[in-house]
C-alpha positions as CSV (number, residue, x, y, z in Angstrom):
1,M,170.5,42.4,86.5
2,N,170.7,45.8,88.2
3,T,173.4,45.9,91.0
4,S,173.1,49.6,91.7
5,R,172.7,50.3,95.4
6,L,171.7,53.9,94.9
7,V,168.2,55.2,95.1
8,I,167.0,58.7,94.5
9,K,163.5,59.7,95.2
10,N,162.2,61.7,92.2
11,Q,160.3,64.6,93.8
12,W,159.0,65.7,90.3
13,A,157.6,62.3,89.3
14,S,154.0,62.5,88.3
15,H,153.3,58.8,89.3
16,P,154.5,56.5,92.1
17,S,157.3,54.0,91.3
18,T,156.3,50.5,90.7
19,E,158.0,49.6,94.0
20,D,156.1,52.2,95.8
21,R,152.7,51.0,94.3
22,E,153.4,47.4,95.2
23,A,154.3,48.4,98.8
24,H,151.2,50.5,99.2
25,L,148.9,47.7,97.9
26,K,150.4,45.1,100.2
27,G,150.0,47.4,103.1
28,L,146.2,47.5,102.4
29,N,146.2,43.7,102.9
30,I,143.3,43.3,100.4
31,Q,142.7,39.8,99.4
32,A,142.0,39.4,95.6
33,E,142.0,36.9,92.9
34,I,145.1,36.8,90.7
35,L,144.2,37.0,87.1
36,D,146.5,35.9,84.4
37,Q,144.5,37.5,81.5
38,S,145.8,40.1,79.3
39,A,145.2,43.8,80.4
40,W,143.4,44.2,76.9
41,V,140.3,42.5,78.4
42,F,139.5,45.9,80.0
43,F,139.0,47.5,76.7
44,S,135.8,47.1,74.7
45,E,137.3,47.0,71.2
46,P,141.0,46.3,71.7
47,E,141.9,45.5,68.1
48,K,140.3,48.8,66.9
49,L,142.4,50.7,69.5
50,Q,145.5,49.0,68.7
51,R,145.1,49.8,65.0
52,E,144.4,53.4,65.8
53,M,147.5,53.8,68.0
54,T,149.7,52.1,65.4
55,E,148.5,54.4,62.7
56,F,148.9,57.5,64.9
57,I,152.5,56.4,65.8
58,Y,153.5,55.8,62.2
59,E,151.6,58.6,60.5
60,E,154.7,60.7,59.9
61,V,156.7,57.7,58.7
62,K,157.3,57.4,55.0
63,F,157.5,53.7,54.0
64,T,159.4,52.7,50.9
65,S,157.1,49.8,50.5
66,E,153.8,48.6,51.9
67,P,154.4,47.5,55.5
68,S,153.2,44.1,56.7
69,L,151.7,43.1,60.0
70,M,153.6,40.6,62.1
71,N,151.6,38.1,64.1
72,L,152.7,36.9,67.6
73,D,154.4,33.7,66.5
74,A,156.4,35.4,63.8
75,F,157.6,38.2,66.2
76,A,158.5,35.5,68.8
77,K,160.6,33.6,66.3
78,E,162.3,36.7,65.1
79,Y,163.0,37.9,68.7
80,H,164.4,34.5,69.8
81,E,166.5,34.4,66.7
82,E,167.9,37.8,67.5
83,Q,168.6,36.8,71.2
84,E,170.5,33.7,69.8
85,H,172.4,35.9,67.5
86,F,173.6,38.2,70.2
87,S,174.3,35.5,72.8
88,F,177.5,33.7,73.4
89,D,177.9,29.9,74.1
90,N,176.2,28.9,77.3
91,T,179.5,27.3,78.3
92,Y,180.7,30.7,79.3
93,R,177.6,31.4,81.4
94,G,177.6,35.1,80.6
95,F,181.1,35.7,81.6
96,Y,181.7,37.8,78.3
97,D,178.4,39.5,78.2
98,D,178.1,43.3,78.3
99,R,181.8,44.1,78.4
100,L,184.9,44.5,76.3
101,F,186.8,41.5,75.4
102,P,189.6,41.4,77.9
103,K,193.4,41.2,77.2
104,G,194.4,38.0,78.9
105,E,198.0,37.3,80.2
106,E,199.5,34.0,80.7
107,L,199.8,33.1,84.4
108,S,203.3,32.0,85.5
109,K,201.7,29.2,87.5
110,A,198.7,28.1,85.3
111,E,196.4,25.8,87.3
112,D,195.1,22.6,85.5
113,S,191.7,23.4,86.4
114,T,188.3,23.1,84.6
115,L,186.4,26.1,83.1
116,D,183.6,25.6,85.5
117,S,185.9,25.7,88.4
118,I,187.2,29.1,87.2
119,L,183.8,30.5,86.3
120,T,182.3,30.4,89.9
121,E,179.1,32.3,90.8
122,E,181.3,35.0,92.4
123,V,183.4,35.5,89.3
124,L,180.3,35.6,87.1
125,G,178.9,38.4,89.2
126,L,182.1,40.5,89.1
127,S,181.3,42.3,85.8
128,R,177.7,43.1,86.9
129,K,178.8,44.5,90.2
130,L,181.5,46.7,88.4
131,N,178.9,48.0,86.1
132,G,176.7,48.9,89.0
133,I,179.6,50.7,90.9
134,V,180.5,52.7,87.7
135,A,176.9,53.9,87.3
136,D,176.6,54.7,91.1
137,I,179.8,56.8,91.0
138,S,178.6,58.7,87.9
139,V,175.2,59.5,89.6
140,L,176.8,60.5,92.8
141,E,179.1,62.9,91.0
142,Q,176.0,64.3,89.4
143,I,174.4,64.7,92.9
144,Q,177.4,66.8,94.0
145,Q,176.6,69.1,91.2
146,A,172.8,69.0,91.4
147,P,170.7,71.9,92.7
148,K,170.6,72.3,96.5
149,D,166.9,71.1,96.7
150,L,168.2,67.5,96.3
151,K,169.2,67.0,100.0
152,T,169.0,63.2,100.4
153,F,169.3,59.9,98.6
154,E,169.5,56.2,99.7
155,F,172.6,54.1,99.4
156,A,172.4,50.4,100.3
157,G,169.1,50.9,102.0
158,V,170.4,53.7,104.3
159,K,169.3,57.3,103.9
160,C,172.2,59.7,103.2
161,F,172.6,63.4,102.9
162,R,174.1,65.2,99.8
163,E,177.3,66.0,101.8
164,E,178.0,62.2,102.2
165,A,178.3,61.7,98.4
166,A,182.0,62.3,98.4
167,S,182.8,59.7,101.1
168,I,180.6,57.2,99.3
169,I,182.4,57.8,96.0
170,T,185.7,57.2,97.8
171,Q,184.3,53.9,99.1
172,L,183.0,52.8,95.7
173,K,186.3,53.6,94.0
174,E,188.2,51.4,96.4
175,E,185.6,48.6,95.7
176,K,185.9,49.1,92.0
177,Q,189.7,48.6,92.3
178,T,189.2,45.4,94.3
179,L,186.7,44.0,91.7
180,T,188.7,45.1,88.8
181,E,191.7,43.1,90.1
182,K,189.6,40.0,90.8
183,L,188.1,40.2,87.3
184,K,191.5,40.6,85.8
185,N,192.7,37.6,87.6
186,A,189.8,35.6,86.3
187,D,190.4,36.8,82.8
188,D,193.9,35.6,82.9
189,K,192.9,32.3,84.4
190,V,190.6,31.6,81.4
191,Y,193.1,32.9,78.9
192,S,195.8,30.5,80.5
193,Y,193.3,27.6,80.6
194,F,192.7,27.8,76.8
195,L,196.3,28.6,76.1
196,L,197.4,25.4,77.8
197,R,195.0,23.3,75.6
198,A,196.0,25.2,72.6
199,R,199.7,24.3,73.3
200,L,198.8,20.7,73.7
201,L,197.2,20.8,70.3
202,N,200.2,22.7,68.7
203,C,198.0,25.7,67.9
204,E,199.5,28.2,70.4
205,V,200.6,30.6,67.7
206,D,197.1,30.6,66.2
207,Y,195.5,31.1,69.7
208,R,197.6,34.2,70.4
209,A,197.1,35.6,66.9
210,R,193.3,35.3,67.2
211,H,193.4,37.1,70.5
212,E,195.5,39.8,69.1
213,R,193.1,40.2,66.2
214,I,190.0,40.6,68.3
215,L,191.8,43.2,70.4
216,T,192.7,45.1,67.4
217,L,189.2,44.9,66.1
218,Q,187.9,46.1,69.4
219,K,190.2,49.2,69.2
220,E,189.0,49.9,65.7
221,T,185.4,49.5,66.9
222,E,185.9,52.0,69.8
223,N,187.4,54.5,67.2
224,D,184.4,53.9,64.9
225,V,181.9,54.5,67.6
226,E,183.7,57.6,68.5
227,L,183.6,58.8,64.8
228,Y,179.9,58.1,64.7
229,S,179.3,59.9,67.9
230,N,181.1,63.0,66.8
231,M,179.2,63.1,63.5
232,M,175.9,62.8,65.4
233,R,177.0,65.6,67.8
234,I,177.7,67.8,64.8
235,V,174.4,66.9,62.9
236,T,171.8,66.8,65.7
237,P,171.5,70.6,66.2
238,L,170.1,70.9,62.7
239,F,167.1,68.7,63.7
240,Q,166.5,70.0,67.2
241,E,166.7,73.8,66.9
242,R,166.4,76.7,64.5
243,V,169.9,77.5,63.5
244,T,171.4,80.7,62.0
245,F,173.0,80.9,58.7
246,E,176.4,81.1,60.3
247,K,175.8,78.1,62.5
248,A,174.5,76.1,59.5
249,Y,177.6,77.0,57.5
250,T,179.9,75.9,60.4
251,I,178.0,72.7,60.8
252,N,178.4,72.0,57.1
253,N,182.1,72.6,57.3
254,Q,182.3,70.3,60.4
255,I,180.6,67.5,58.5
256,K,183.0,67.8,55.6
257,M,186.0,67.6,57.9
258,N,184.8,64.3,59.3
259,E,182.9,62.9,56.3
260,E,186.0,61.6,54.4
261,K,187.1,59.5,57.5
262,L,183.5,58.1,57.7
263,K,183.5,57.3,54.0
264,E,186.8,55.5,54.3
265,R,185.5,53.3,57.1
266,I,182.2,52.6,55.2
267,K,184.2,51.6,52.0
268,L,186.2,49.1,54.1
269,F,183.0,47.5,55.3
270,L,181.7,47.4,51.8
271,S,184.7,45.4,50.8
272,I,183.9,42.7,53.3
273,P,182.5,39.6,51.4
274,E,180.3,38.7,54.5
275,L,178.6,42.1,54.5
276,E,175.2,40.8,53.3
277,T,175.2,38.6,56.5
278,L,175.2,41.7,58.6
279,I,172.8,44.0,56.8
280,K,170.1,43.8,54.0
281,K,170.9,44.6,50.4
282,E,168.9,47.9,50.4
283,K,171.1,49.1,53.3
284,I,174.2,48.2,51.4
285,K,172.8,50.3,48.4
286,T,172.3,53.2,50.8
287,L,175.9,53.1,51.9
288,E,177.1,52.8,48.3
289,D,175.0,55.9,47.4
290,F,176.6,57.8,50.3
291,V,180.2,57.1,49.4
292,S,179.8,57.5,45.6
293,E,180.0,61.3,45.5
294,K,180.5,64.5,47.6
295,R,177.4,66.3,48.8
296,I,176.7,69.8,49.9
297,Y,174.6,69.9,53.1
298,F,174.0,73.6,53.2
299,D,174.1,75.9,50.3
300,N,172.3,79.2,49.2
301,S,170.8,79.7,52.7
302,R,169.0,76.4,52.9
303,L,169.6,72.9,53.9
304,N,169.8,70.0,51.5
305,D,167.2,67.7,53.1
306,A,168.0,64.8,50.7
307,A,171.7,64.8,51.5
308,L,171.2,65.2,55.3
309,T,168.7,62.3,55.2
310,L,171.2,60.1,53.4
311,L,174.0,61.1,55.8
312,M,171.7,60.2,58.9
313,E,170.6,56.8,57.3
314,S,174.2,56.0,56.4
315,L,175.4,56.8,60.0
316,S,172.7,54.6,61.5
317,I,173.6,51.7,59.2
318,F,177.4,52.4,59.8
319,Y,176.9,52.1,63.6
320,M,174.8,48.9,63.3
321,I,177.5,47.3,61.2
322,V,180.3,48.3,63.5
323,I,178.7,46.9,66.6
324,D,177.4,43.8,64.9
325,N,180.8,43.0,63.2
326,N,182.6,43.3,66.4
327,H,180.1,41.0,68.3
328,I,180.2,38.4,65.6
329,E,184.0,38.2,65.5
330,K,184.0,38.0,69.3
331,K,181.5,35.2,69.2
332,K,183.6,33.3,66.5
333,L,186.6,33.5,68.8
334,L,184.7,32.3,71.9
335,A,183.2,29.4,69.8
336,W,186.6,28.4,68.4
337,Q,188.2,28.3,72.0
338,L,185.7,25.6,73.1
339,T,187.0,23.3,70.3
340,L,190.3,23.2,72.3
341,K,188.6,21.7,75.3
């Protein structure tokens, strides 16, 4: 759900926005039959066109094995399984979605309430509102630095001038502080709610330890994501621009400086017994190949394409494992908490 209140008309857009199109059509007041058919009925040979477009999109892709087509039922099944995999128990009603796991603190006067009475509609909307405010502040700060031809924008349905961005940022920062405090209070209430139940079941020590472990893992995840981002920032110029000998040599040295830390983290994940539940065996093999030996990415005035390809594939797999592992551990903790109810 988008909670942004900021609207910037893109003067360089080649097509009207969906909202503008809808408003224009409604203004024409044309009565027409609503059709629920697929848009593909307008094409004479849809399957032929679909096949041609698929082949065009994948023409540069080198498959390691013959690709297979997936029908709609199989796609829907895989999609829903993935949705389920990345969802938390509905009891929490999205309270922990799309945000870092909070560090809860025991309230001095914990209320003997129910989880539903804590997770009100207002509380459930706090995180989404905060995300919207953070996004709006970021865009407004960019507006302040934007070319002078960007003169106006809309905020909360009101037309504003560029010079008003600063005052709106101040307003949003105050709102952010208020919402942050409310969310912190809700986090502490939920933490105290389950802590009380853990205490009654004589598993308070386990409860606190599990929370400490997930917070430690979360910090490790942030560090791993930063490591991944740094490596991508270093390597990306090799694929986006023509680089000089000097720059390629510098990039090679930068890769080496960060590569050992990356390999250490990958080796740690390779030692996890449950790794095969996170990624497929062929991806594990890619990581094993990557950490098995040192590689030179630039030598004798040319790039080592094989080494760079392996590095990029390993980075992609590493990032996927980091995010997935953090999510799964968070999901386990949230599920375990519900056994205390």
